[in-house]
Every structure is written in C-alpha cells, then in structure tokens.
C-alpha positions as CSV (number, residue, x, y, z in Angstrom):
1,M,16.5,-31.0,21.4
2,Q,20.2,-31.7,21.5
3,E,22.1,-29.8,24.2
4,L,25.9,-29.3,24.3
5,S,28.0,-27.5,27.0
6,Y,31.5,-26.2,26.7
7,T,34.0,-24.1,28.7
8,V,35.4,-21.4,26.4
9,S,38.4,-19.1,26.8
10,F,41.0,-17.4,24.5
11,T,44.6,-18.1,24.0
12,T,45.3,-14.6,22.7
13,P,43.6,-11.3,23.6
14,A,40.1,-11.1,22.1
15,F,38.7,-7.8,20.8
16,L,35.1,-9.0,21.1
17,S,33.5,-5.6,21.1
18,N,30.0,-4.5,22.2
19,A,28.0,-1.5,20.9
20,E,30.3,0.9,22.9
21,Q,33.3,-0.8,21.3
22,Q,34.4,-2.3,24.6
23,A,35.4,-5.9,24.9
24,Q,32.7,-8.1,26.3
25,W,31.5,-11.7,26.3
26,R,28.5,-11.8,24.0
27,T,26.6,-14.6,22.2
28,P,26.1,-13.0,18.7
29,P,29.8,-13.5,17.7
30,F,29.6,-17.2,18.8
31,K,26.5,-17.7,16.6
32,A,28.2,-16.0,13.7
33,L,31.2,-18.2,14.1
34,L,29.0,-21.4,14.3
35,R,27.2,-20.3,11.2
36,Q,30.4,-19.7,9.3
37,W,31.8,-23.2,10.0
38,W,28.4,-24.8,9.6
39,R,28.6,-23.8,5.9
40,V,31.9,-25.7,5.6
41,A,30.3,-28.7,7.3
42,Y,27.3,-28.4,4.9
43,A,29.6,-28.3,1.8
44,A,31.5,-31.4,3.0
45,D,28.2,-33.2,3.6
46,K,27.2,-32.5,0.0
47,Q,30.7,-33.6,-1.2
48,F,31.1,-29.9,-2.3
49,Q,28.3,-30.1,-4.9
50,V,26.3,-27.3,-3.3
51,N,23.1,-25.8,-4.5
52,I,23.4,-22.3,-3.1
53,A,19.7,-21.7,-2.9
54,E,19.1,-24.9,-1.0
55,M,21.9,-24.2,1.4
56,R,20.5,-20.7,2.1
57,R,17.1,-22.1,2.7
58,E,18.4,-24.7,5.2
59,E,20.7,-22.1,6.9
60,G,17.9,-19.6,7.2
61,S,15.5,-22.2,8.7
62,L,18.2,-23.3,11.2
63,F,19.8,-20.0,12.2
64,G,17.0,-17.6,11.5
65,Q,16.5,-15.0,8.8
66,A,14.7,-11.8,8.1
67,H,14.2,-11.0,4.4
68,E,11.7,-11.1,1.6
69,G,8.8,-11.5,4.0
70,D,10.1,-14.9,5.1
71,N,11.1,-14.1,8.7
72,R,12.1,-17.0,10.9
73,K,13.4,-17.3,14.5
74,S,16.6,-19.3,14.9
75,L,16.2,-22.9,16.0
76,V,19.7,-22.7,17.6
77,R,19.8,-21.5,21.2
78,I,23.1,-20.1,22.5
79,R,23.8,-19.0,26.1
80,L,26.8,-17.8,28.0
81,N,26.8,-17.9,31.8
82,H,27.9,-14.3,32.0
83,W,28.4,-11.2,29.7
84,E,31.3,-9.7,31.6
85,K,33.6,-7.1,30.1
86,G,37.2,-7.7,29.1
87,S,39.6,-7.1,31.9
88,L,42.8,-6.7,29.8
89,N,43.3,-2.9,29.5
90,S,46.9,-3.0,28.2
91,I,48.0,-5.6,25.6
92,P,51.5,-7.0,26.5
93,S,54.1,-6.4,23.8
94,S,54.9,-9.3,21.4
95,G,58.2,-7.7,20.5
96,T,59.3,-6.7,17.0
97,V,59.7,-8.2,13.6
98,F,61.7,-7.0,10.7
99,H,59.8,-5.7,7.7
100,E,61.9,-4.9,4.6
101,E,59.3,-2.6,3.0
102,V,58.9,-0.2,6.0
103,G,61.2,2.7,6.7
104,K,63.5,4.7,4.4
105,G,65.5,2.1,2.6
106,G,66.4,-1.4,3.7
107,G,63.5,-1.9,6.1
108,M,63.2,-1.7,9.9
109,N,61.8,-3.5,13.0
110,I,58.1,-3.0,13.6
111,Q,55.8,-3.8,16.5
112,T,54.3,-7.3,16.1
113,N,51.0,-6.4,17.8
114,V,50.5,-3.3,15.5
115,Y,51.3,-5.3,12.4
116,L,48.8,-8.1,13.2
117,G,46.3,-5.9,15.1
118,Y,46.2,-2.5,13.4
119,G,43.0,-0.9,14.6
120,P,42.2,-2.2,18.0
121,I,45.9,-2.1,19.1
122,N,46.4,1.5,17.9
123,A,43.2,2.6,19.5
124,N,44.3,1.0,22.8
125,K,41.1,-1.1,23.0
126,N,40.6,-3.3,26.0
127,A,40.3,-7.1,25.4
128,I,39.1,-10.3,27.0
129,E,42.2,-11.5,28.8
130,P,43.6,-14.8,27.5
131,E,43.6,-17.9,29.7
132,K,42.2,-16.0,32.7
133,Q,38.7,-15.0,31.6
134,T,36.5,-18.0,30.9
135,A,32.8,-18.6,30.2
136,D,30.3,-21.5,30.0
137,L,28.8,-21.8,26.6
138,W,25.5,-23.8,26.1
139,L,24.0,-24.7,22.7
140,G,20.6,-26.2,22.1
141,F,19.2,-27.2,18.6
142,P,16.9,-29.8,17.0
143,D,18.3,-33.4,16.9
144,A,18.1,-33.5,13.1
145,H,20.9,-31.0,12.8
146,T,23.4,-32.7,15.2
147,K,25.8,-34.1,12.6
148,K,26.6,-30.8,10.9
149,I,26.6,-28.7,14.0
150,A,28.9,-31.1,15.8
151,Q,31.2,-31.0,12.9
152,A,31.1,-27.2,12.8
153,I,32.0,-27.1,16.6
154,Q,34.9,-29.5,15.9
155,L,36.2,-27.1,13.2
156,I,35.8,-24.2,15.6
157,A,37.9,-26.1,18.2
158,W,40.6,-26.5,15.5
159,F,40.5,-23.2,13.7
160,G,38.1,-20.8,15.4
161,T,39.0,-17.3,16.3
162,L,36.7,-14.4,17.3
163,G,36.6,-10.6,17.2
164,S,38.5,-7.8,15.5
165,R,41.6,-8.9,13.6
166,S,40.8,-12.5,14.4
167,R,42.1,-13.8,11.0
168,N,45.5,-12.6,12.2
169,G,45.4,-14.8,15.3
170,W,43.7,-12.4,17.9
171,G,40.9,-14.0,19.8
172,S,42.1,-17.6,19.3
173,L,39.3,-19.6,20.8
174,N,39.8,-22.6,23.2
175,V,36.8,-24.9,23.5
176,S,36.6,-27.7,26.1
177,P,33.5,-30.1,26.4
178,Q,32.0,-30.1,29.9
179,D,30.4,-33.5,29.9
180,G,33.5,-35.5,29.0
181,I,31.7,-37.4,26.3
182,L,31.8,-35.0,23.3
183,T,35.6,-35.0,23.2
184,F,37.4,-33.5,20.2
185,K,39.6,-35.3,17.7
186,T,43.3,-34.3,17.5
187,L,43.9,-32.2,14.4
188,S,45.6,-34.3,11.7
189,S,45.3,-35.1,8.0
190,L,43.3,-38.2,8.9
191,S,40.8,-36.2,11.1
192,L,40.3,-33.7,8.3
193,Q,39.2,-36.4,5.9
194,G,36.1,-35.3,4.0
195,L,36.6,-31.6,4.8
196,V,39.5,-31.1,2.3
197,R,39.4,-30.3,-1.4
198,P,42.1,-29.8,-4.0
199,L,43.1,-26.1,-4.4
200,H,42.0,-25.9,-8.0
201,E,38.6,-27.2,-7.1
202,C,38.2,-24.8,-4.1
203,L,38.7,-22.0,-6.6
204,Q,35.5,-23.0,-8.4
205,L,33.4,-21.4,-5.6
206,D,33.6,-17.8,-4.4
207,W,33.0,-18.5,-0.7
208,P,35.2,-20.4,1.8
209,H,33.8,-23.9,1.9
210,A,36.7,-26.3,2.4
211,I,40.3,-26.7,3.7
212,G,42.5,-26.7,0.6
213,S,45.1,-29.3,-0.4
214,D,47.8,-29.7,-3.1
215,S,50.3,-32.3,-4.1
216,K,52.3,-31.8,-0.9
217,G,49.3,-32.3,1.4
218,I,46.7,-30.3,3.3
219,L,47.1,-26.5,3.4
220,V,47.6,-26.4,7.1
221,W,51.0,-25.4,8.6
222,K,52.3,-25.1,12.2
223,T,55.1,-23.0,13.7
224,T,57.7,-24.4,16.0
225,P,56.6,-24.6,19.7
226,Q,56.9,-21.3,21.5
227,T,57.0,-20.4,25.2
228,S,54.2,-17.8,25.1
229,W,51.3,-16.7,23.0
230,R,53.3,-13.5,22.3
231,D,56.1,-15.5,20.8
232,A,53.7,-17.4,18.7
233,M,52.1,-14.2,17.4
234,R,55.6,-12.9,16.5
235,E,56.2,-16.1,14.5
236,L,52.9,-15.6,12.7
237,A,53.8,-12.0,11.9
238,R,57.1,-13.2,10.5
239,V,55.3,-15.7,8.3
240,K,52.9,-13.1,7.0
241,I,55.6,-10.7,6.1
242,A,57.5,-13.5,4.4
243,F,54.8,-14.3,1.9
244,R,53.5,-10.7,1.4
245,T,57.0,-9.5,0.6
246,A,58.2,-12.5,-1.5
247,P,59.6,-11.4,-4.9
248,Y,56.4,-12.6,-6.7
249,F,54.3,-10.2,-4.6
250,K,56.5,-7.1,-4.7
251,F,55.0,-4.0,-6.2
252,P,56.9,-2.9,-9.3
253,Q,57.6,0.5,-7.7
254,A,57.4,2.0,-4.3
255,K,54.9,4.6,-5.5
256,P,51.3,3.4,-6.2
257,D,50.5,3.0,-9.9
258,G,46.7,2.3,-9.5
259,N,47.0,-1.0,-11.4
260,F,46.2,-4.5,-10.2
261,H,49.1,-6.7,-8.9
262,P,49.1,-10.2,-7.4
263,R,49.5,-8.9,-3.9
264,H,46.0,-7.4,-4.1
265,L,44.5,-10.9,-4.3
266,L,46.0,-11.8,-0.9
267,A,43.8,-9.2,0.9
268,Y,42.5,-5.8,0.0
269,P,42.9,-2.8,0.6
270,V,46.7,-2.7,0.7
271,T,48.3,0.4,2.5
272,R,49.5,3.0,0.0
273,H,48.9,0.7,-3.0
274,D,45.3,1.1,-4.1
275,F,44.0,-0.7,-7.2
276,I,42.0,2.2,-8.6
277,E,39.1,0.1,-9.9
278,W,38.5,-1.6,-6.6
279,K,38.9,1.7,-4.7
280,K,36.1,3.2,-6.8
281,K,33.7,0.6,-5.6
282,N,35.1,0.5,-2.0
283,G,36.1,-3.1,-2.7
284,R,37.3,-5.2,0.2
285,L,38.8,-8.7,0.2
286,G,39.4,-10.8,3.4
287,N,42.5,-12.8,3.8
288,H,41.9,-16.5,3.0
289,I,45.0,-17.5,5.0
290,R,43.9,-17.6,8.6
291,F,46.0,-17.7,11.8
292,K,45.4,-19.1,15.2
293,V,47.5,-19.6,18.3
294,V,47.0,-23.0,19.9
295,K,48.3,-24.1,23.3
296,E,49.5,-27.7,23.7
297,G,50.8,-28.7,27.1
298,N,52.8,-25.7,28.3
299,K,53.8,-24.6,24.7
300,Y,52.1,-22.5,22.1
301,H,52.3,-22.7,18.3
302,G,50.9,-20.7,15.5
303,L,48.5,-22.5,13.2
304,I,48.0,-21.4,9.6
305,V,45.1,-22.7,7.5
306,H,44.1,-21.8,3.9
307,L,40.4,-21.9,2.9
308,P,40.8,-21.0,-0.8
309,C,38.0,-19.6,-2.9
310,R,37.5,-17.8,-6.1
311,L,37.7,-14.0,-6.4
312,P,34.1,-12.7,-6.1
313,E,32.6,-11.7,-9.4
314,E,31.9,-8.1,-8.1
315,L,35.7,-7.6,-7.9
316,A,36.7,-9.9,-10.8
317,Q,34.6,-7.9,-13.3
318,S,37.2,-5.1,-13.0
319,L,39.9,-7.5,-14.2
320,R,39.8,-8.8,-17.8
321,P,41.3,-11.3,-18.1
322,R,40.8,-12.7,-14.6
323,P,44.1,-13.1,-12.7
324,Q,45.7,-16.5,-12.5
325,E,44.4,-17.2,-9.0
326,L,45.8,-20.8,-8.9
327,N,49.3,-19.5,-9.7
328,I,49.1,-16.7,-7.2
329,W,48.1,-19.0,-4.3
330,Q,50.7,-21.6,-5.3
331,E,53.3,-18.8,-4.9
332,V,52.1,-18.2,-1.4
333,H,52.3,-21.9,-0.6
334,K,55.8,-22.0,-2.0
335,V,56.9,-19.5,0.6
336,L,55.0,-21.3,3.5
337,D,56.8,-24.5,2.5
338,D,60.2,-22.8,2.4
339,K,61.8,-23.9,5.7
340,N,64.6,-21.3,5.4
341,K,62.0,-18.4,5.2
342,T,59.2,-19.6,7.6
343,N,60.4,-22.7,9.4
344,L,56.9,-24.1,9.2
345,T,55.8,-27.7,9.2
346,R,52.8,-29.1,7.2
347,L,50.1,-30.9,9.1
348,Q,50.7,-34.6,9.0
C-alpha cells in the first residue's frame, strides 16, 4: 500500500457544498478530482492511443464502480483530518470589469465575482476561506498504481480546482507534500512533456485527455503578477470577456435567432442566446478553457489552460455539417495570444 500525505488549502474561495448546500471540507470532491486527472495521466501513459473499454475497466477496478452487476469497492482510500464547514460568509469584492455586451448600448462595468461565479455568488453561499482554512489530506492505494496516481496529483497541484464554478478559478487548490520527499515539479513546457498533444489530435477524442499545443507552444497562459487573489480573478474575468466577445464570436444580432453560432462551442448554455436544437435536449457543454489562481511568493497570477476535445456526438448530431472546431478554438487562442487584449504570456 502506497501512502501519501498533503496539506491542502485554497487560493480563492471554494464553494465545496454538502447536501445542505453549505460549504464544507469533504472527501468525495477530492476523489472526483483525482479520478478526472487520473484519466489524463492514463491517456498519456498510453501515448493517447486509448481503448475506452479498457480504461473504464481499470478505472472501475481502481476507484470503484456500481453498474451492470459488477460492483466494486474503491482501492483508493482518501481521508481528511476534519470535515469543518466553510467560515467565509461574505465573499470580498473583486471589483468590476467592463463588458461591452451588457447594458443598453456601449456596455457597462459589471461585478467580477458575479461574472465568474454566477450562482453561488448571487445566492450568497458561504465558502471555504482561502489561505486560512487548511486540511491534511491522506491517500492510500495499491503500489501498482503509483505512477499514474502520482502524475494525477502533480496535475492537480498545477491545474486543480474544486467546487461550484471551479473552472472559472473559484476553489483554486493549493497542495503541499508533508513528508518533504514527494515534492512537485515547477510548471513548465519541459515538465509537461508527455502530457501535451497537438490541438488537431486532441479534437479526435470527445473527452479531456491532454493539455493542447499548437505551433506557438503549449496552450497554457499566465496573467501578470497581481497583489491579491481578487486582482487575479479580475484579470481572468477580463480575459474571458475578451475571447467571448471577440468579433469572430459575436452573435449576428442582439436578439436570439435559435441558430448555432461559434460562441455556443465555447460553453453552453449561453444567456439569452439558446441554440434551439440543444435547448430541446437540455444540452450542456462545459468550458474547455480552465482558470486557476496560483500564489507564487507574495504575488498571485491567473493560470489559463486548454484541454481541447471534440464536441460530443450527442450534441454534434444536431449540426450537419459539424462545426469547424479546429478553426473556432484557433480563434480563441488568437485572442489569448494578443498582448494588447489580454496581456497574457504563454508558458515557457
């Protein structure tokens, strides 16, 4: 049995809700996060030539499953030293950002926290307080699985976020080894070697399995250093608005027309702009561009990572022909690389 121990905390408020929708330290979200990044480690181990049925069998035997009469307990043990509730009852303001599509003509300033955290912010949910509430996390698993689980934890340390609206940077997880031996690598192009796949190849599979790359490098960007997590969140909001409102992604008219447009591929649903065929089937599409706030020294920066994947067939069958997904994502990357619009730097 391999055993690993970490101290975990958050750099931004975490909406890690329990059954009463109150913020609380709990092990199930950590297991789900480990499972999610384990799949990326698995794909890399297979050099992205994944037999889905084989992966599901291995995943089920390791993390447990309950289906088709083949019920198995998880071989992974996870413990937290406490399950305390979140102590942050009021989320500090992150200021405002300008959004050209809001308001009556010409745009207006909007609240950063609401833009990135619509739902828990509007509902005044409490949260686990960043940098103050910590927990000890213990993992135990069979030795044979050490390589992929260790790699998954490394990926979590770089990119992991937890809880509601975590893809927008809320619940940015900080992980520190307790034994001083299992230190993490610094995030760089070199340290991501083997986990990266060209964008056009990523779009061959319909699940997030690799960090994307293109002719300019790996699809990971950083904001300039900021003095607080709130400033870093405001930078991330500014970046998200920049690519969502770029000319290529503008809707042809302010009123919804019910048709598909490239903006729908970035994430769905889109407020006031339903694509009628996806609305009929209650279609949902998660954002493949993920945000995290990372603290280095006494500074904070926003981290943006793209795990590209193909549009699921369930949604794609409403579109004939399929949208040019490669072109659409290249347009997003064009904005992220535009220093005048986003002031981001690619990971070196």
